[in-house]
Backbone bond lengths (Angstrom), bond angles and torsions (degrees), N, CA, C in turn:
res aa  C-N    CA-C-N  psi(-1)  N-CA   C-N-CA  omega(-1)  CA-C   N-CA-C  phi
1 M - - - 1.453 - - 1.533 109.17 -
2 E 1.336 117.15 129.62 1.446 121.71 -177.06 1.532 110.22 -112.65
3 L 1.335 114.64 157.94 1.458 120.10 -179.47 1.526 111.48 -59.79
4 N 1.330 116.93 -39.51 1.463 119.74 -179.93 1.524 111.94 -61.56
5 Q 1.330 116.22 -34.91 1.462 119.09 178.28 1.524 110.60 -61.76
6 L 1.332 116.25 -39.19 1.468 119.94 179.02 1.522 110.87 -66.98
7 K 1.335 116.40 -40.14 1.457 119.54 177.95 1.525 110.65 -65.53
8 Y 1.318 115.89 -40.26 1.473 119.39 177.81 1.523 110.24 -62.80
9 F 1.334 115.95 -46.36 1.457 119.72 -179.60 1.527 110.80 -60.00
10 Q 1.329 117.43 -44.48 1.469 120.80 -179.00 1.523 111.30 -59.04
11 T 1.324 116.59 -41.44 1.462 120.05 -178.65 1.527 111.29 -70.19
12 V 1.317 117.18 -44.08 1.467 120.55 177.69 1.523 110.14 -62.48
13 A 1.336 116.92 -39.79 1.458 120.77 179.83 1.524 111.46 -65.34
14 R 1.323 116.10 -34.92 1.462 119.35 -179.80 1.520 111.24 -68.29
15 Y 1.326 116.71 -43.19 1.470 120.15 -177.54 1.526 112.73 -87.14
16 E 1.349 116.35 -27.27 1.463 121.11 -169.83 1.533 109.48 49.15
17 H 1.310 113.55 42.29 1.470 121.22 -178.48 1.523 107.43 -157.61
18 M 1.333 116.68 116.47 1.455 120.64 -172.22 1.532 112.28 -66.94
19 S 1.335 117.38 -42.15 1.467 120.40 -176.67 1.523 111.45 -64.99
20 R 1.336 116.81 -43.19 1.468 119.90 -179.85 1.516 111.09 -65.58
21 A 1.339 115.69 -40.64 1.456 119.85 178.73 1.527 110.64 -63.87
22 A 1.337 116.61 -42.63 1.459 120.52 179.80 1.523 110.99 -62.86
23 A 1.337 116.92 -37.97 1.466 120.73 179.38 1.526 110.61 -65.00
24 E 1.326 116.97 -42.03 1.471 119.44 179.44 1.520 111.51 -67.22
25 L 1.324 116.13 -37.13 1.464 121.00 -177.32 1.530 112.70 -82.67
26 H 1.331 116.02 -10.56 1.473 121.71 -179.77 1.532 111.70 60.67
27 I 1.321 115.73 44.09 1.464 120.51 174.07 1.527 108.07 -132.32
28 A 1.315 115.89 162.88 1.463 120.67 179.49 1.529 109.51 -70.70
29 Q 1.327 115.76 143.90 1.461 119.56 -178.86 1.531 112.94 -59.73
30 P 1.345 119.95 -41.77 1.478 118.56 177.95 1.531 112.19 -59.92
31 S 1.326 116.74 -38.57 1.469 120.16 178.92 1.523 110.53 -64.98
32 L 1.331 116.90 -39.40 1.461 120.51 178.69 1.526 110.41 -66.57
33 S 1.315 116.88 -44.20 1.468 120.42 179.24 1.525 110.89 -60.76
34 K 1.314 116.40 -40.19 1.466 120.63 178.86 1.521 110.91 -64.51
35 A 1.336 116.93 -42.44 1.464 120.65 -179.86 1.529 111.07 -63.08
36 I 1.336 117.30 -39.90 1.463 120.98 179.03 1.537 110.03 -67.47
37 S 1.322 117.11 -40.89 1.468 120.38 178.28 1.517 111.34 -62.97
38 Q 1.332 116.87 -40.62 1.461 120.63 178.37 1.525 111.03 -65.16
39 L 1.329 116.34 -38.10 1.468 119.59 177.18 1.522 110.39 -63.52
40 E 1.320 117.37 -44.36 1.461 120.83 179.69 1.527 110.78 -63.49
41 Q 1.322 116.94 -37.88 1.461 120.33 178.36 1.516 111.22 -64.81
42 S 1.340 116.87 -40.01 1.458 119.72 -179.97 1.526 111.68 -68.70
43 L 1.327 116.77 -28.62 1.460 120.66 178.40 1.525 112.51 -86.57
44 G 1.328 116.29 -20.40 1.458 120.78 -179.60 1.506 113.92 76.90
45 V 1.357 117.32 21.54 1.460 120.33 -179.07 1.526 108.56 -153.71
46 N 1.321 116.88 147.21 1.453 120.96 173.90 1.527 109.59 -77.95
47 L 1.333 115.73 138.69 1.461 121.31 -178.94 1.525 112.19 -101.81
48 F 1.325 116.01 -15.50 1.465 121.39 -177.60 1.527 110.42 -128.90
49 E 1.322 114.56 149.19 1.458 121.34 167.52 1.521 106.81 -92.18
50 R 1.320 117.27 128.64 1.465 121.17 -177.18 1.510 110.23 -115.22
51 Q 1.335 114.32 127.00 1.458 121.03 176.06 1.526 107.31 -133.11
52 G 1.315 115.72 93.54 1.454 119.97 -174.38 1.513 109.59 66.36
53 R 1.330 116.04 -123.60 1.456 120.90 178.72 1.527 112.21 -87.67
54 Q 1.318 116.33 -7.47 1.457 120.46 -178.74 1.527 110.47 -86.08
55 I 1.335 115.98 135.51 1.463 120.27 174.82 1.519 108.37 -129.81
56 K 1.304 115.98 148.15 1.455 121.02 -179.40 1.525 108.74 -148.34
57 L 1.336 115.62 136.32 1.462 119.14 177.52 1.521 110.21 -57.83
58 N 1.338 116.35 133.83 1.459 119.34 172.51 1.532 108.88 -95.70
59 K 1.324 117.83 -173.73 1.462 120.11 -175.84 1.525 112.00 -63.67
60 F 1.349 117.23 -32.95 1.460 120.03 177.21 1.537 110.20 -69.69
61 G 1.332 115.97 -40.02 1.449 120.54 179.09 1.514 112.62 -64.20
62 R 1.334 116.54 -39.48 1.464 119.65 -179.76 1.520 111.34 -65.30
63 V 1.321 116.48 -41.52 1.475 119.79 177.86 1.524 110.08 -65.56
64 F 1.332 116.15 -45.19 1.464 119.62 -178.11 1.527 110.98 -64.78
65 K 1.323 117.50 -37.46 1.466 121.10 -179.27 1.523 111.20 -61.81
66 S 1.328 117.71 -39.55 1.470 119.65 -179.77 1.523 110.98 -61.22
67 H 1.341 116.54 -35.55 1.466 120.17 177.93 1.527 111.10 -74.62
68 V 1.329 115.97 -41.31 1.466 120.01 -179.43 1.526 110.68 -63.35
69 D 1.329 116.98 -40.70 1.468 119.91 178.71 1.524 110.36 -57.69
70 R 1.338 115.96 -44.35 1.474 119.16 -179.40 1.524 111.30 -68.41
71 I 1.343 116.48 -40.22 1.472 120.28 -179.83 1.526 110.88 -60.47
72 L 1.327 116.68 -47.36 1.467 120.08 -176.71 1.522 111.82 -69.96
73 L 1.340 116.63 -34.49 1.463 118.76 175.45 1.524 110.96 -65.52
74 E 1.326 116.06 -42.93 1.464 119.83 178.42 1.522 110.45 -62.28
75 F 1.324 116.83 -39.23 1.459 120.80 179.42 1.530 110.52 -62.66
76 E 1.326 116.76 -46.77 1.467 120.43 179.87 1.522 110.99 -66.62
77 D 1.339 116.43 -39.69 1.467 119.53 177.25 1.521 110.95 -61.60
78 G 1.322 115.43 -40.74 1.467 119.80 179.23 1.520 111.46 -61.90
79 K 1.334 116.98 -44.09 1.466 120.48 178.59 1.526 110.97 -61.48
80 R 1.322 116.31 -42.01 1.461 119.79 -177.75 1.527 111.31 -69.14
81 E 1.320 115.87 -39.35 1.464 117.80 -179.57 1.520 111.02 -67.08
82 L 1.328 117.45 -41.70 1.469 120.09 177.84 1.526 110.76 -62.77
83 S 1.343 115.43 -41.53 1.454 119.01 178.77 1.518 111.02 -63.83
84 D 1.335 115.74 -39.69 1.462 120.94 177.87 1.526 110.80 -62.76
85 M 1.330 115.90 -42.74 1.467 120.70 -179.55 1.528 111.57 -62.55
86 M 1.339 116.29 -34.69 1.457 120.50 -178.98 1.523 112.23 -85.65
87 G 1.326 116.14 -0.55 1.457 119.73 179.15 1.501 113.76 79.40
88 N 1.344 117.44 16.21 1.469 120.29 -177.19 1.520 112.90 -96.67
89 E 1.326 116.00 -13.47 1.474 119.11 -177.18 1.525 108.85 -70.91
90 N 1.312 116.80 117.83 1.466 117.68 -178.95 1.521 110.02 -73.02
91 S 1.315 115.81 158.76 1.458 121.11 -176.73 1.524 109.48 -83.01
92 R 1.322 115.72 67.46 1.467 121.37 -178.56 1.520 109.43 -118.67
93 V 1.322 115.42 136.59 1.458 122.13 178.45 1.523 107.66 -122.61
94 T 1.332 116.80 130.36 1.464 121.14 176.56 1.523 108.33 -108.12
95 V 1.326 115.67 120.76 1.467 121.98 -176.05 1.516 109.22 -124.00
96 A 1.318 116.55 133.59 1.463 122.01 173.83 1.521 108.81 -108.07
97 S 1.315 116.44 141.32 1.467 120.05 175.66 1.522 108.61 -150.53
98 N 1.333 116.18 161.28 1.459 119.93 174.21 1.523 109.88 -110.75
99 Y 1.313 113.73 46.57 1.462 126.19 175.10 1.520 111.93 89.03
100 L 1.313 113.95 107.09 1.453 122.32 177.02 1.523 107.92 -124.60
101 P 1.331 118.31 106.26 1.467 119.96 -177.13 1.525 113.52 -58.18
102 A 1.325 117.38 -29.46 1.461 120.31 -178.01 1.522 112.76 -80.62
103 F 1.339 117.80 -1.81 1.466 119.67 -172.69 1.535 113.11 -59.73
104 P 1.348 120.47 -44.34 1.474 118.89 179.14 1.529 112.82 -59.34
105 K 1.354 117.23 -42.96 1.459 119.73 179.11 1.527 110.66 -67.01
106 L 1.331 115.96 -36.40 1.462 121.02 177.10 1.530 110.25 -60.23
107 L 1.328 115.99 -46.74 1.467 120.90 178.88 1.522 111.55 -63.17
108 K 1.324 116.55 -43.27 1.460 120.39 -178.36 1.528 111.00 -58.14
109 G 1.334 116.35 -46.51 1.464 119.75 179.66 1.511 112.51 -64.22
110 F 1.331 116.35 -40.27 1.460 119.71 -179.33 1.522 111.30 -68.00
111 L 1.334 116.11 -42.15 1.466 120.05 -177.34 1.528 111.94 -69.95
112 E 1.312 117.45 -21.35 1.456 119.24 172.77 1.527 111.01 -67.26
113 L 1.322 115.71 -29.80 1.470 121.05 178.18 1.523 111.76 -87.47
114 Y 1.334 116.25 -37.74 1.478 121.86 -176.59 1.531 108.93 -129.52
115 P 1.319 117.58 74.65 1.475 121.44 -170.51 1.516 115.65 -66.75
116 H 1.328 118.53 -15.58 1.468 120.21 -176.81 1.530 112.95 -95.43
117 T 1.326 116.71 8.80 1.461 120.68 179.54 1.530 110.52 -81.85
118 A 1.323 116.26 136.79 1.462 122.05 174.94 1.527 108.77 -107.60
119 F 1.324 116.17 147.26 1.459 120.93 -177.36 1.521 111.36 -124.37
120 R 1.314 113.87 146.26 1.469 121.57 167.17 1.518 106.36 -122.81
121 H 1.323 116.64 119.24 1.461 122.07 -175.48 1.520 109.15 -111.60
122 I 1.331 116.31 122.64 1.465 122.34 -178.29 1.524 108.84 -114.92
123 I 1.332 116.70 131.36 1.464 121.50 175.48 1.518 108.39 -109.43
124 G 1.319 117.35 129.96 1.454 119.57 -178.11 1.514 112.51 -160.59
125 S 1.304 115.63 -179.95 1.461 121.70 177.57 1.524 109.73 -71.07
126 T 1.318 115.67 162.39 1.465 120.37 -179.62 1.525 110.94 -59.76
127 A 1.332 117.08 -44.43 1.466 120.36 -178.90 1.521 111.18 -64.00
128 K 1.342 116.67 -41.40 1.461 120.65 -179.46 1.527 110.74 -65.61
129 M 1.326 117.34 -41.75 1.458 120.32 179.83 1.528 111.55 -65.69
130 K 1.321 116.64 -38.86 1.460 119.70 178.28 1.523 110.03 -62.41
131 Q 1.326 116.40 -42.19 1.469 120.33 178.45 1.524 110.46 -62.47
132 Q 1.322 117.26 -44.24 1.461 120.81 179.89 1.517 112.00 -64.58
133 L 1.331 116.61 -36.79 1.460 120.38 178.14 1.524 110.59 -66.89
134 E 1.327 115.99 -44.63 1.457 120.42 -177.29 1.519 112.58 -66.85
135 N 1.342 117.23 -35.42 1.469 118.56 -177.28 1.525 113.43 -93.63
136 G 1.348 116.09 8.43 1.457 119.81 173.29 1.510 115.23 82.00
137 K 1.342 118.57 11.58 1.462 120.86 179.47 1.522 111.67 -74.31
138 V 1.328 117.05 -26.03 1.461 121.04 177.03 1.523 108.91 -128.42
139 D 1.330 115.40 154.19 1.466 120.72 179.37 1.522 111.24 -83.54
140 L 1.338 115.98 -43.19 1.456 121.86 -172.30 1.520 109.64 -139.47
141 C 1.331 116.00 152.82 1.465 121.77 174.39 1.527 109.17 -126.63
142 I 1.320 115.83 131.87 1.462 121.96 172.87 1.517 105.58 -115.52
143 S 1.323 116.85 113.59 1.459 118.28 -170.40 1.517 112.66 -152.00
144 S 1.327 113.65 160.05 1.450 122.37 170.61 1.526 107.79 -134.39
145 P 1.342 118.16 120.01 1.453 126.31 -0.22 1.520 111.45 -69.70
146 P 1.334 117.27 156.69 1.469 119.46 178.10 1.523 110.90 -59.96
147 I 1.318 116.05 142.57 1.463 121.18 179.74 1.520 108.97 -78.17
148 E 1.307 115.55 128.56 1.461 121.48 -179.08 1.521 109.20 -130.45
149 G 1.310 116.39 162.34 1.452 121.05 178.50 1.508 110.68 159.12
150 P 1.335 116.77 175.35 1.460 120.48 177.43 1.531 110.51 -58.03
151 F 1.307 116.01 132.29 1.468 123.91 177.02 1.528 113.12 71.04
152 I 1.326 118.12 6.40 1.463 120.84 177.48 1.526 109.02 -105.86
153 E 1.309 116.06 127.50 1.462 121.68 176.50 1.520 108.67 -101.55
154 C 1.329 116.03 139.13 1.459 121.15 -177.42 1.521 110.36 -127.49
155 K 1.322 116.14 132.89 1.465 122.99 176.18 1.531 108.37 -113.71
156 P 1.356 118.70 111.43 1.471 119.79 176.29 1.527 110.15 -61.09
157 L 1.340 116.34 137.10 1.466 120.68 -177.99 1.530 112.03 -106.57
158 F 1.329 117.54 -47.69 1.464 119.96 178.55 1.519 109.01 -163.61
159 T 1.329 115.12 159.91 1.460 122.61 177.06 1.529 108.18 -124.19
160 E 1.316 116.55 137.82 1.463 120.42 -178.26 1.521 110.60 -134.59
161 E 1.329 114.53 152.48 1.453 120.98 179.91 1.527 110.42 -75.04
162 I 1.322 115.53 144.44 1.456 122.22 174.38 1.531 108.37 -103.43
163 F 1.313 116.15 130.07 1.462 122.79 -179.71 1.525 110.73 -110.55
164 L 1.317 115.62 161.68 1.462 120.28 165.37 1.526 105.52 -88.99
165 I 1.331 117.11 117.65 1.458 119.10 179.32 1.520 109.22 -99.97
166 V 1.339 114.66 134.36 1.464 121.70 -174.51 1.533 108.73 -134.99
167 P 1.336 118.34 158.30 1.469 120.70 178.37 1.535 111.19 -79.77
168 E 1.319 115.36 163.40 1.466 119.57 174.25 1.523 109.51 -59.19
169 G 1.335 115.06 142.34 1.453 119.98 179.40 1.516 114.32 85.92
170 H 1.335 117.31 -5.95 1.471 120.68 178.11 1.523 109.68 -68.38
171 Q 1.324 116.28 155.27 1.463 120.41 -178.60 1.525 113.11 -60.84
172 F 1.354 117.46 -24.40 1.461 120.05 179.04 1.531 112.88 -95.00
173 A 1.335 117.59 -3.15 1.468 120.41 -171.00 1.524 112.96 -62.82
174 E 1.328 116.84 -31.34 1.468 119.78 -179.12 1.524 112.20 -93.68
175 R 1.304 116.39 0.91 1.473 120.71 179.63 1.515 109.22 -87.85
176 G 1.301 117.40 134.71 1.459 119.54 176.97 1.516 111.95 -73.47
177 S 1.334 116.70 -30.61 1.460 120.82 -178.50 1.520 108.71 -159.39
178 I 1.331 114.63 158.51 1.467 120.73 177.66 1.522 108.81 -144.33
179 N 1.311 115.53 164.63 1.458 121.20 164.35 1.526 106.57 -86.64
180 L 1.322 118.03 136.66 1.453 121.08 -172.86 1.528 112.45 -60.32
181 I 1.328 117.66 -28.92 1.460 120.77 -179.60 1.531 111.13 -58.83
182 E 1.344 117.56 -24.18 1.461 121.43 179.02 1.532 111.74 -66.05
183 A 1.335 116.37 -20.02 1.465 120.75 -179.58 1.528 112.25 -96.82
184 A 1.323 117.24 14.40 1.472 121.01 -173.94 1.522 112.49 -60.04
185 N 1.334 118.47 -30.38 1.468 120.95 -177.35 1.519 113.12 -97.32
186 E 1.328 117.32 7.19 1.460 121.25 -179.17 1.532 111.16 -83.17
187 P 1.334 118.44 146.34 1.472 120.15 170.01 1.532 109.08 -73.95
188 F 1.313 116.80 135.47 1.457 121.20 -177.56 1.527 110.71 -108.90
189 I 1.321 114.76 149.99 1.464 123.57 174.37 1.525 107.21 -118.95
190 S 1.321 117.67 136.05 1.466 119.57 -178.34 1.522 110.05 -156.75
191 L 1.315 115.35 175.27 1.454 120.43 171.75 1.524 108.61 -75.78
192 R 1.319 115.87 166.68 1.463 118.90 -177.57 1.532 110.74 -72.99
193 E 1.321 115.62 167.85 1.463 121.77 -178.07 1.522 110.52 -57.83
194 G 1.319 115.93 140.41 1.456 121.58 179.57 1.514 113.15 104.42
195 F 1.342 117.16 -20.93 1.455 120.72 176.50 1.530 109.61 -85.36
196 G 1.345 115.11 146.96 1.457 119.98 -174.13 1.513 113.95 -57.71
197 I 1.342 117.73 -42.70 1.456 120.14 -177.19 1.531 111.20 -67.44
198 R 1.336 117.00 -28.48 1.478 119.79 176.91 1.523 109.37 -69.83
199 D 1.327 116.60 -45.66 1.467 120.04 177.85 1.522 110.67 -60.38
200 L 1.348 116.08 -40.80 1.462 120.00 -179.73 1.526 110.81 -66.19
201 T 1.332 116.95 -41.00 1.461 120.95 178.52 1.527 110.64 -58.46
202 E 1.322 115.83 -47.88 1.462 119.14 -178.14 1.530 111.25 -66.46
203 E 1.339 117.18 -37.45 1.461 120.05 -178.81 1.529 111.25 -70.29
204 C 1.335 117.90 -42.81 1.464 119.98 179.11 1.529 110.66 -63.27
205 C 1.318 116.69 -42.20 1.460 119.96 178.25 1.523 111.13 -65.88
206 R 1.326 116.21 -37.52 1.471 119.23 177.31 1.521 110.27 -61.75
207 Q 1.353 116.10 -43.34 1.462 119.61 178.60 1.526 111.27 -63.76
208 A 1.344 116.22 -31.57 1.465 119.74 179.04 1.519 111.93 -76.42
209 G 1.348 116.94 -18.83 1.456 120.39 176.26 1.515 115.58 108.54
210 F 1.340 118.06 20.50 1.461 119.42 178.31 1.521 110.42 -151.00
211 T 1.328 114.78 165.53 1.465 122.34 175.46 1.514 108.24 -103.67
212 P 1.334 118.42 125.26 1.469 119.57 -176.20 1.527 111.83 -68.21
213 N 1.322 115.37 140.67 1.464 121.77 174.73 1.527 107.25 -88.50
214 I 1.333 117.13 93.30 1.460 121.58 -176.37 1.524 108.81 -87.03
215 V 1.332 115.53 111.72 1.460 121.04 -174.64 1.523 112.54 -97.69
216 F 1.351 116.94 -20.03 1.456 121.44 175.27 1.522 108.01 -136.34
217 E 1.334 116.49 134.87 1.456 120.53 173.05 1.525 108.24 -135.40
218 M 1.334 116.51 147.89 1.461 120.93 -173.13 1.513 110.41 -154.35
219 D 1.340 115.48 178.49 1.460 121.92 -179.64 1.529 112.91 -102.12
220 I 1.330 117.68 -20.34 1.462 121.31 -172.76 1.520 109.72 -102.35
221 A 1.341 115.63 119.61 1.457 120.87 -171.84 1.521 113.26 -62.66
222 T 1.334 118.03 -43.33 1.462 119.83 -176.14 1.529 112.32 -65.58
223 K 1.334 117.03 -22.48 1.461 120.36 178.96 1.526 111.73 -68.07
224 V 1.329 116.34 -23.78 1.462 119.73 177.90 1.521 109.68 -60.82
225 A 1.351 117.07 -49.45 1.464 120.94 179.66 1.527 111.53 -62.48
226 E 1.331 116.52 -37.31 1.461 119.87 -179.95 1.528 110.98 -62.79
227 L 1.333 116.96 -44.04 1.467 119.72 -179.41 1.526 111.48 -69.40
228 V 1.335 116.49 -35.07 1.471 119.06 174.51 1.523 109.40 -61.91
229 N 1.327 116.92 -44.86 1.468 121.78 178.28 1.517 112.39 -55.45
230 L 1.332 115.94 -36.72 1.464 121.01 -177.75 1.527 112.80 -81.42
231 G 1.346 116.36 -2.59 1.447 120.12 175.22 1.512 115.99 87.07
232 F 1.344 116.67 18.31 1.462 119.36 -179.30 1.528 112.83 -79.76
233 G 1.320 117.33 -13.40 1.449 120.10 -178.95 1.515 111.02 164.60
234 V 1.327 115.26 -168.77 1.466 122.30 177.86 1.522 107.69 -117.76
235 A 1.323 116.86 171.76 1.464 119.88 -179.11 1.513 110.13 -153.59
236 L 1.312 115.33 155.27 1.466 121.57 169.84 1.515 106.91 -96.42
237 Y 1.340 115.54 124.17 1.457 118.58 -174.87 1.514 110.67 -162.97
238 P 1.346 116.84 151.39 1.461 118.86 171.58 1.523 110.03 -75.38
239 I 1.314 117.81 157.52 1.463 121.25 179.38 1.521 110.83 -71.12
240 Q 1.326 117.75 -33.26 1.457 122.48 -167.76 1.537 115.62 -49.66
241 P 1.342 120.49 -42.30 1.465 117.92 -175.44 1.521 114.85 -64.56
242 W 1.352 118.85 -23.34 1.459 117.44 -171.04 1.516 114.86 -132.70
243 N 1.345 119.00 -1.63 1.458 118.79 -174.42 1.527 113.60 -73.58
244 K 1.347 117.39 -12.31 1.459 119.47 178.97 1.522 112.73 -109.46
245 L 1.328 116.48 9.43 1.458 119.29 178.12 1.532 110.00 -69.42
246 P 1.346 117.51 145.42 1.457 119.51 -177.56 1.519 113.68 -69.85
247 T 1.327 117.87 -20.60 1.456 121.24 -179.36 1.528 110.89 -85.89
248 I 1.316 115.87 170.51 1.464 120.48 176.94 1.517 109.07 -63.74
249 H 1.313 116.75 135.22 1.455 119.01 -179.52 1.527 110.56 -120.17
250 P 1.334 117.44 165.11 1.464 120.38 -177.07 1.524 111.97 -63.70
251 I 1.315 113.93 170.12 1.462 121.45 179.13 1.523 108.49 -96.61
252 A 1.319 115.95 132.26 1.465 121.83 -178.32 1.528 109.62 -95.15
253 V 1.322 115.74 126.16 1.463 121.52 179.67 1.526 108.36 -112.73
254 H 1.322 117.52 124.20 1.464 122.19 179.29 1.529 110.41 -65.22
255 I 1.316 116.33 139.53 1.466 122.15 178.64 1.526 108.83 -101.98
256 K 1.325 115.62 117.78 1.467 120.16 -179.80 1.522 111.48 -76.08
257 E 1.309 116.52 -45.96 1.468 122.86 -179.17 1.511 109.35 -139.75
258 P 1.348 118.03 133.92 1.459 127.88 -6.72 1.533 111.22 -77.30
259 N 1.305 116.35 177.84 1.460 121.05 176.35 1.535 108.28 -72.07
260 C 1.332 117.21 118.17 1.462 121.38 -177.04 1.526 109.90 -115.66
261 S 1.307 116.89 115.11 1.458 122.21 177.68 1.516 107.92 -153.76
262 R 1.322 115.70 165.03 1.454 119.81 176.38 1.518 109.78 -139.14
263 T 1.320 115.65 146.98 1.460 122.52 177.41 1.517 108.94 -110.72
264 T 1.315 116.60 133.80 1.456 122.81 175.09 1.524 108.43 -105.08
265 G 1.319 116.31 135.70 1.456 120.18 -176.82 1.516 112.67 -135.39
266 L 1.310 115.04 162.03 1.465 123.26 175.55 1.519 107.79 -102.62
267 S 1.334 117.11 125.28 1.464 121.89 -178.70 1.515 110.91 -120.36
268 F 1.321 115.32 144.73 1.464 122.03 176.93 1.512 108.19 -155.65
269 V 1.316 116.77 159.78 1.463 121.10 -177.26 1.521 109.59 -82.08
270 Q 1.315 115.13 128.92 1.460 120.38 178.70 1.530 110.95 -61.78
271 N 1.318 114.56 141.12 1.477 122.61 173.53 1.527 113.77 62.68
272 R 1.324 117.99 11.01 1.458 119.62 174.58 1.525 108.84 -85.25
273 Y 1.315 115.39 140.20 1.456 118.67 178.29 1.524 109.53 -71.91
274 L 1.330 116.11 127.63 1.455 122.28 174.42 1.524 109.08 -112.47
275 P 1.322 118.53 134.11 1.461 120.27 174.46 1.525 110.61 -58.56
276 Q 1.298 115.99 161.44 1.461 120.71 -174.54 1.522 112.36 -55.47
277 A 1.336 117.67 -42.87 1.466 120.38 -178.38 1.528 110.97 -62.22
278 A 1.333 117.31 -41.03 1.462 120.86 179.34 1.526 110.91 -67.51
279 R 1.332 117.47 -37.89 1.469 120.45 177.48 1.523 109.93 -64.56
280 Q 1.314 116.55 -42.01 1.463 120.07 -179.83 1.526 110.91 -64.13
281 F 1.340 116.36 -41.45 1.454 119.20 -179.68 1.525 110.93 -68.85
282 K 1.319 117.22 -38.18 1.466 120.59 177.35 1.527 110.28 -59.27
283 D 1.316 117.19 -47.84 1.465 121.06 179.98 1.531 111.20 -63.82
284 Y 1.341 116.18 -36.93 1.467 120.16 -179.92 1.533 110.48 -65.64
285 I 1.339 116.85 -42.35 1.468 121.06 179.80 1.529 110.44 -62.53
286 I 1.321 117.02 -45.77 1.465 121.08 -177.29 1.528 110.95 -61.49
287 A 1.335 116.24 -36.45 1.467 120.23 -178.52 1.527 113.09 -85.36
288 Y 1.330 118.20 -9.28 1.461 122.21 -173.22 1.527 111.44 -71.19
289 N 1.332 116.25 141.07 1.471 121.52 177.24 1.516 109.19 -92.98
290 F 1.321 117.17 104.35 1.459 121.87 -177.89 1.524 113.13 -82.25
291 Y 1.309 117.44 -9.95 1.474 119.61 -175.68 1.519 111.17 -93.49
């Protein structure tokens, strides 16, 4: 059994699709299929159920994958720790988030203390960030909702109120507060499925007793406020991302029922080795005053 076989298996198990896995691994599909077959032969058990071109992890594959994930993480952690010990680990931190308005100010304060640190900032859906955290592609995740799961530790950072944001001249613009059910017939604007604010929008509306009619969805958070400003619809959103913009911004209406708020948290894998720069940034975030 070779290390590459484990990496191949992990990728195939993640996609449950041979062609996609082969594309990510940059190898020919027949070579990948052969490597997986050889791994199964060495283990004496099939790891996948095969139905034509469709493959799916079976119960043996699911158990084996949990061990392989830990083995490969330990291997990568070992390489990083040895590199750190030899002074070769560069001062780079990889952080994933699903949009944190305070991130630039957070970086500025940290870089004043540690000016030689380099950052890679990834924005993605909650599911994508969790996958990247688990497979070691990122050191830390700052997200709402906070990423949770086996072996993942989460530190809540702050909680903020969610408002219904509407354009000037809207029927709710002069209202100090509303019950969310009053907006049941409004067109909604939100991020695409998988982003935290989209999940929160659907959950708050569900609690209010309706399904939101989402007429625009996108990947860029600030564009939501822009489209609301132009009168394309309303949105559920915190004030923080746009209340300090120099341009005219939407009007925030307090929601009486249901209670709408979101918590942002810092997540990282327990017992995983983090390079010194990532440890320093983690400690800085936890101590940072977001209010």
